[in-house]
C-alpha positions, 0 to 999 in steps of 0.5 A: 092269730087270734090270743084269747086270755084273761090274765093280762100278764099271760096274755102280753107274755103270749103277745110278745112271744108270738109276735117275735116268733113272726105271728100277727096277732090280735088280743081279746080278753074274753070270750064275746069279744073273742068271737066278734074279733074272729068274726071280723078279721077271720084269723088263721088260728085261735089260741085261747084259754079255756077259762076266759070270762063271760063266754068260757072257751068251750062254748067260745070253740063251740060258737066258732066251729057252728059258723060257717065263717069261722068253722075252719079256722083251728083252735088252740086250747090252753088252760092252767086246769090241766090236770082238772080238765078233760081233752076230750071236752075240749074237742068235743067242744071243737078245739083242734088241740089241747096244751096244759099250763104250764107249757113251753114255747116248743110245746105252743109252737109245735101245736101252732105249726101243726094246725097251720100246716094242717089247714094249707094241706086241706086248703091245698087238696 
């Protein structure tokens, strides 16, 4: 999985929890770095904050979904601006799921599980 979070404390906390939950986690802190890593490693899923430096999460999602090398990678968008963010804007950009911070570990786990189950189902069809 590729974790994209600009806040180092949040990134460290997410990475620790995700690793303890069995995910192999690559971490980046901005959109440009995330795009490069996604192209290099083709992660099973991308979990990104929408408010990241450089290229925001919306543009990251657009670029990932518009490239045949990464267009099948599911994207979970998480934002601290939930009340001010429009989930349909995130979906239109290419995000497959959307959570507003603060969200629980159960919310994240459920969203990731649903995204990865859908990927497995599509690959076996």
